[in-house]
C-alpha positions as CSV (number, residue, x, y, z in Angstrom):
1,X,122.5,85.9,114.4
2,X,122.7,82.1,115.0
3,X,124.3,82.7,118.4
4,X,121.4,85.0,119.3
5,X,118.8,82.6,118.2
6,X,120.3,79.9,120.3
7,X,120.3,82.2,123.3
8,X,116.7,83.1,122.8
9,X,115.8,79.4,122.4
10,X,117.6,78.7,125.7
11,X,115.7,81.5,127.5
12,X,112.4,80.2,126.0
13,X,113.0,76.7,127.4
14,X,113.2,78.2,131.0
15,X,110.8,81.1,130.5
16,X,108.8,80.1,133.6
17,X,111.9,81.0,135.7
18,X,112.5,84.4,134.2
19,X,111.4,87.4,136.3
20,X,110.5,90.8,134.9
21,X,113.6,93.0,134.4
22,X,116.1,90.2,134.5
23,X,119.1,91.9,132.9
24,X,120.7,88.7,131.6
25,X,117.5,87.9,129.7
26,X,116.6,91.4,128.8
27,X,119.8,92.2,126.8
28,X,119.5,89.4,124.2
29,X,115.7,89.8,123.9
30,X,116.1,93.6,123.2
31,X,118.8,92.7,120.7
32,X,116.4,90.5,118.8
33,X,113.6,93.1,118.9
34,X,116.0,95.7,117.6
35,X,116.7,93.4,114.6
36,X,113.0,93.3,113.9
37,X,112.5,97.0,114.4
38,X,115.3,97.9,112.0
39,X,114.2,95.3,109.4
40,X,117.4,93.3,109.7
41,X,115.4,90.3,110.7
42,X,111.8,89.2,110.0
43,X,109.4,86.8,111.6
44,X,108.5,85.1,108.3
45,X,109.4,85.0,104.6
46,X,108.6,83.2,101.5
47,X,111.3,80.7,100.3
48,X,112.2,80.0,96.7
49,X,109.6,77.2,96.6
50,X,106.9,79.6,97.5
51,X,106.4,78.2,101.0
52,X,106.2,80.4,104.1
53,X,109.2,79.9,106.5
54,X,108.6,81.1,110.1
55,X,111.6,82.1,112.2
56,X,110.0,81.1,115.5
57,X,112.9,82.2,117.7
58,X,111.9,85.8,116.9
59,X,108.3,85.1,118.0
60,X,109.8,83.7,121.1
61,X,111.7,86.9,121.7
62,X,108.5,88.9,121.4
63,X,106.7,86.7,123.9
64,X,109.7,86.9,126.3
65,X,109.7,90.7,125.9
66,X,106.2,90.8,127.3
67,X,107.3,88.7,130.2
68,X,110.3,90.9,130.9
69,X,108.7,94.3,130.5
70,X,106.9,96.3,133.2
71,X,103.9,98.5,132.6
72,X,104.7,102.2,132.2
73,X,103.0,105.4,131.3
74,X,103.9,107.0,128.0
75,X,102.8,110.6,127.3
76,X,102.7,111.8,123.7
77,X,101.4,115.4,123.5
78,X,97.9,115.4,125.0
79,X,97.7,111.6,124.8
80,X,98.6,109.1,127.5
81,X,99.2,105.4,127.1
82,X,99.9,102.6,129.6
83,X,101.7,99.7,128.1
84,X,104.6,97.3,128.3
85,X,106.1,98.1,124.9
86,X,107.2,101.5,123.7
87,X,106.2,103.1,120.4
88,X,108.4,103.4,117.4
89,X,110.4,106.6,116.9
90,X,112.3,108.6,114.3
91,X,109.9,108.2,111.5
92,X,111.3,111.1,109.4
93,X,114.8,109.6,109.4
94,X,113.2,106.3,108.3
95,X,111.4,108.0,105.4
96,X,108.0,107.1,106.8
97,X,104.9,109.4,107.0
98,X,102.7,109.0,110.0
99,X,99.5,111.1,110.3
100,X,98.4,112.0,113.8
101,X,96.5,109.1,115.2
102,X,98.7,106.6,113.5
103,X,101.1,104.5,115.6
104,X,103.4,101.5,115.5
105,X,105.0,99.5,118.3
106,X,108.7,99.1,118.7
107,X,109.7,95.8,117.1
108,X,107.6,96.4,114.0
109,X,109.4,97.5,110.7
110,X,108.1,100.2,108.3
111,X,110.1,100.5,105.1
112,X,110.8,103.7,103.3
113,X,107.8,105.4,101.7
114,X,105.2,103.8,104.1
115,X,102.3,106.0,105.0
116,X,100.3,105.4,108.2
117,X,97.0,107.1,108.3
118,X,95.3,107.0,111.8
119,X,96.0,103.2,112.1
120,X,98.0,100.7,114.0
121,X,101.0,98.4,113.4
122,X,101.8,95.8,116.1
123,X,105.1,94.4,117.2
124,X,106.8,91.9,114.9
125,X,104.8,93.1,111.8
126,X,106.6,94.2,108.7
127,X,105.3,96.7,106.2
128,X,107.0,97.0,102.8
129,X,108.1,100.2,101.0
130,X,105.5,102.6,99.6
131,X,102.6,100.8,101.2
132,X,99.6,102.7,102.4
133,X,98.0,101.7,105.7
134,X,94.7,103.6,105.5
135,X,92.4,105.0,108.1
136,X,91.5,102.6,111.0
137,X,93.4,99.7,109.3
138,X,95.4,97.5,111.7
139,X,98.4,95.3,111.0
140,X,98.5,92.6,113.6
141,X,101.6,91.1,115.4
142,X,104.0,89.4,113.0
143,X,101.9,90.0,109.9
144,X,104.0,90.4,106.8
145,X,102.8,93.1,104.3
146,X,104.7,93.6,101.1
147,X,105.7,96.7,99.1
148,X,103.3,98.9,97.1
149,X,100.3,97.5,98.9
150,X,97.2,99.4,99.7
151,X,95.3,98.4,102.9
152,X,92.1,100.3,102.6
153,X,90.1,101.9,105.4
154,X,89.1,99.6,108.3
155,X,91.1,96.6,107.0
156,X,92.1,94.1,109.7
157,X,95.2,92.1,109.1
158,X,95.3,89.6,111.9
159,X,98.2,88.8,114.2
160,X,99.6,85.4,115.1
161,X,102.0,85.2,118.0
162,X,101.2,81.9,119.5
163,X,102.0,79.2,118.9
164,X,105.4,80.4,117.8
165,X,105.6,78.0,114.8
166,X,102.3,79.3,113.4
167,X,102.5,81.1,110.1
168,X,101.4,84.8,110.2
169,X,99.3,86.6,107.6
170,X,101.2,87.2,104.4
171,X,100.1,90.0,102.0
172,X,102.5,90.0,99.0
173,X,103.8,92.9,97.0
174,X,101.4,95.0,94.8
175,X,98.2,93.7,96.5
176,X,95.1,95.8,97.0
177,X,92.9,95.0,100.1
178,X,89.5,96.6,99.9
179,X,87.8,98.4,102.8
180,X,86.7,96.4,105.8
181,X,88.4,93.2,104.7
182,X,89.5,90.8,107.4
183,X,92.6,88.7,106.7
184,X,93.4,86.5,109.6
185,X,95.0,83.3,111.1
186,X,97.8,82.9,108.6
187,X,95.8,83.5,105.4
188,X,97.8,84.7,102.3
189,X,97.1,87.2,99.6
190,X,99.2,86.6,96.5
191,X,101.2,89.2,94.7
192,X,99.1,91.7,92.7
193,X,95.8,90.3,94.0
194,X,92.8,92.5,94.7
195,X,90.3,91.8,97.5
196,X,86.9,93.6,97.1
197,X,85.4,95.3,100.1
198,X,84.4,93.1,103.0
199,X,86.2,89.9,102.1
200,X,86.9,87.6,105.0
201,X,89.9,85.4,104.4
202,X,91.2,82.7,106.8
203,X,92.6,79.2,106.4
204,X,89.1,77.6,106.6
205,X,87.6,79.9,103.9
206,X,87.3,78.2,100.5
207,X,88.6,80.2,97.6
208,X,86.7,79.3,94.4
209,X,87.3,80.1,90.7
210,X,84.1,81.7,89.3
211,X,84.7,80.5,85.8
212,X,85.3,76.8,86.6
213,X,83.8,76.3,90.0
214,X,87.1,74.8,91.1
215,X,88.2,74.9,94.7
216,X,91.6,76.8,94.4
217,X,92.6,76.7,98.0
218,X,91.6,77.4,101.6
219,X,92.7,80.8,102.7
220,X,95.0,81.7,99.8
221,X,94.0,84.2,97.1
222,X,96.2,83.5,94.0
223,X,98.5,86.1,92.6
224,X,97.2,88.6,90.0
225,X,93.5,87.9,90.6
226,X,90.4,89.8,91.7
227,X,88.5,88.2,94.5
228,X,85.2,89.1,96.2
229,X,83.0,87.8,99.1
230,X,80.4,85.3,98.0
231,X,78.3,82.4,99.4
232,X,78.0,78.7,98.3
233,X,75.0,76.5,99.0
234,X,75.3,73.8,101.7
235,X,72.5,71.5,102.7
236,X,71.7,70.7,106.3
237,X,68.9,69.0,108.0
238,X,67.1,72.3,108.5
239,X,67.5,73.3,104.8
240,X,70.0,74.7,102.3
241,X,72.0,77.7,103.4
242,X,74.6,80.0,101.9
243,X,78.0,79.6,103.6
244,X,80.7,82.3,103.0
245,X,83.5,81.8,100.5
246,X,85.9,83.9,98.4
247,X,85.2,84.0,94.7
248,X,87.9,84.7,92.1
249,X,86.1,86.7,89.4
250,X,88.9,87.9,87.2
251,X,92.6,87.2,86.4
252,X,95.0,90.0,85.8
253,X,98.0,90.0,83.6
254,X,101.2,89.5,85.7
255,X,102.6,92.9,86.5
256,X,99.3,94.7,85.6
257,X,98.9,97.8,87.8
258,X,95.6,98.3,89.5
259,X,93.6,101.0,87.8
260,X,91.1,102.1,90.4
261,X,88.5,103.1,87.8
262,X,88.8,99.7,86.1
263,X,88.7,97.9,89.4
264,X,85.6,99.7,90.5
265,X,83.9,98.8,87.1
266,X,84.8,95.2,87.5
267,X,83.6,95.0,91.1
268,X,80.4,97.0,90.4
269,X,79.5,94.4,87.8
270,X,79.5,91.9,90.6
271,X,77.8,94.2,93.1
272,X,81.0,94.9,95.1
273,X,83.0,98.1,95.8
274,X,86.5,98.7,96.9
């Protein structure tokens, strides 16, 4: 894999010279995308110290793929698409369930037990085993979603392709993301965390502990916690206004499974639903 990464980096350095269809460039780029598609490589991962490590050569391969690929028409039953990147195939062999209306691009990885309702997974993204991508949810390019996650209806998991060194969105194992949440720009949802409906999480969003008032982070919801959308007062020349924030309202025991009825009760107490 080291030789391939060096080859991709060399192509990236002279990307302005590469023409669509160049066979010498296409072969290594397709090899890199196949690694992503099969799950043998991933754009980003969490190291032993808890930090996100980005393998930017794989992002470079994705960007080169767009440069090398021509537009073509793809027909799927009564549906027609015009795109540069083909769709994934062979879901049954991969142990993945895809409901009509759901789709994923070549170069994304869906682990065994994943369920795609009418939804979309973009190139470079990774979705862990037994995760549900619910109706009209989207998993953006290079986003990393863990195992046993539920992305509820209408959830938007943002994509980050450029710059290549930028960290993508990370949703860790066992998380629950409520309907219509937007998690973007490299934000991170910790393992076992729960986001109530409509939470907007990005690296500029303050995450605050409801019990102490402490600023926990910007754009990172801690593991095994329940977080909801809230506002915080901020004074300006024209008056005091409520700016959005994310409020951690409950801590869960590590390993505690999400009981939907209990979650609804907790969230209802705070005027929020899943």
